[in-house]
N, C-alpha and C positions, 0 to 999 in steps of 0.2 A: 639330944632331939628338940628341936626349934619349936617356939609355942605356937598354938593356935590363932588364927587370925580372925577377925568375926566374920568372914567369908568360909573358913573353915567349920566354927562353931554353928553358923545359919544352916549348913549342909548338913551338920550329924544332928541338929534338930528337927530336920525335915524326914529322918529315917522314919521309918514306920515304929510304931510300936507292938503290935498286935499280930499275931500268926505269918511269921518270916522267917526263914533260914539267913543266920548271920553271915552271910555271904554278897562280898561286895566286890565290884568291878568296877576298877578308877582308870576310866579312858583319857589319856591325858595326864599322867601324874604327875610330870614334871620330875621335883627332887624330891618329893614322896612325902611330904611332910606332913597331911593328915592321914596317907597309908599306916605310918607306925603307931599314931594314937590309936587310931580304928584297931590294929592288931593288940594293941594293948588293952583295950576295950572287949575283947575277944572277940571281935568280927576276924574271919577268914577274906583277907585280901589278895584278889588277883590286881596288882597295880601294872597298867600297860601305857607305853609311848612308843614313839617311834625311834628314839635311842634310849638306851640306860644310862642314869643319872649316874655322874661321877660318885665314886664311894657308897653306891646301894649297895647294901647287904639284906639277901633273905633272911626272915625268919621262921621260925615253924608257922607262924598264922600268916605270913606275908610272902608272897612269891611273886616277882618282875618278870613281864612278859614283854618280848615286841610285838607290834600288833600294827594294824592299817585299820582306820576308820571304817575305810571303803571295802574291807574284805573281811564278811564275817567269820571266813574258817579262820583268820588271823588268831583269834582271841582263843584265848586257854579255856575256857569256859562261855557255855551258853544260857541263858536263863537263869541269872545269878539273881535273888532277890533285890538287889539294890544296885544300879548302875550309875556313877555319878562321871560326869564330864564338863569339869570346871575350866573357864577360859579357854576354849579349844573352838568353837565353831566361829569365833569372828575372825578365825585366822585361815578359814577351808574356801576355795571358793564355790564347793558345791555342799554348802552346809544344810541343805535340804533332803539332800541324800545321805548324809554322816547322820543327822536324825532319824529318818526313818530307820537306818541300821542299829541307832539305840534304843530304838522302840522294840526294833526285832531283838534285841538282846535280852531289854529287862523283863523282870516275871513280876514285880509289885512295883515298885519305883524307880522312875529315873528322875535324878537331879542334874538340873544344868546350872551353870552361871556362865552371863557375858557381861560384857560392860555395858555401861551407859554410854551411849554417844561414842564421843572419840577419847572417854577416860584413860587413863593408865596407857598414853603414847599413842591412841592411835594407829595413823598409817606408820610412823617411825617405829612402833612394837609391830610391825608386821599385819595391823588389822586390816582384812578388806571387807569387814561385814559391821556394820552399824546400827544398832538400834537404840530407839529412844520411845519416847512415851507415844506418840502418834503411830508406830509400827512393831514394839515388841507383843502386842495384841495377836500378830500373825501367829504365834506359839500356840493360842487356843486352837486355830483351826489346821496348824499343820499335824498336832498330836489328836485329832478326832479320831475315836469315840472316847477317847480317856479324860480325867478330871484332870483340869491344870487349873494352878495358882500360881500366881508372880507377884513377887515384890521386889522393890528395891532395897540394896543395903548397902552399907558403908563398910567399909574393912578397917579403917585406921581414924584414927582423930583427926589425923592429917585433910583425909580425903573431903571432911567436910569444909575446910576451908578451901578448897581446890575444887569443888564440886565435882567430887569425881564419885562414880558410885557403879556397881555391880545390880543386874536382875539376876535374883534367884528364881527359877523356874521348875515346879515340882510336878510331876507326870506321875499319876496313881492309877496304874493297871486294872486294879480291883472294883473302880469306880466307874464303870463303861457303860453305864446305862444314863 
C-alpha cells in the first residue's frame, strides 16, 4: 500500500467526527491510494471512476464501481455520509453540473480538491478549469445554502519550491442555516 500524501491526510482530517455512518463514496478514485487506507480505518468505501485501475482488488470494506459523474444512477450508492472528489473537477467542461450532482449525492460532507491555478501540469495534464485566489470563492455561491470552508494545501515539500498548491473545499450539509 502506497503512503498517503498531505492531500490525502487533509481529506481524512476533513471527515466529520460525530453522528455519521462510516460510508464513503470516492468519485474519481484513480489508483485508490486513499481508499485502501480508509478501508483499513474501518470505513466502507465505494470507489468509482470512469475506468478500473490496473491491479485493483476489492476487499471486504472496499468495492470498485464504474460511474459517470454526470449520471447519478451510475453510482453504487446514493446519500453516503461522505463524498470525496479529489482532482477531478479541473478536467470537466461542465464542472458546475458535476458539482450539483456531488451535492445531490452527499448526505453529510462533500470534500473536494482542485489544483491552484496551473499547478500540477495545467493544460498539459488535461485541465480545462483553473482556480486561483481571485475565483475560488465561487464555490461558496455554487454550494449554497451549505456551509463551505476553503483552504490551500501543499501535497509534498517540493510543491513549496514549485509554488504548486491544491485547494481543499469542504461542504457540510448539516450546517445549512
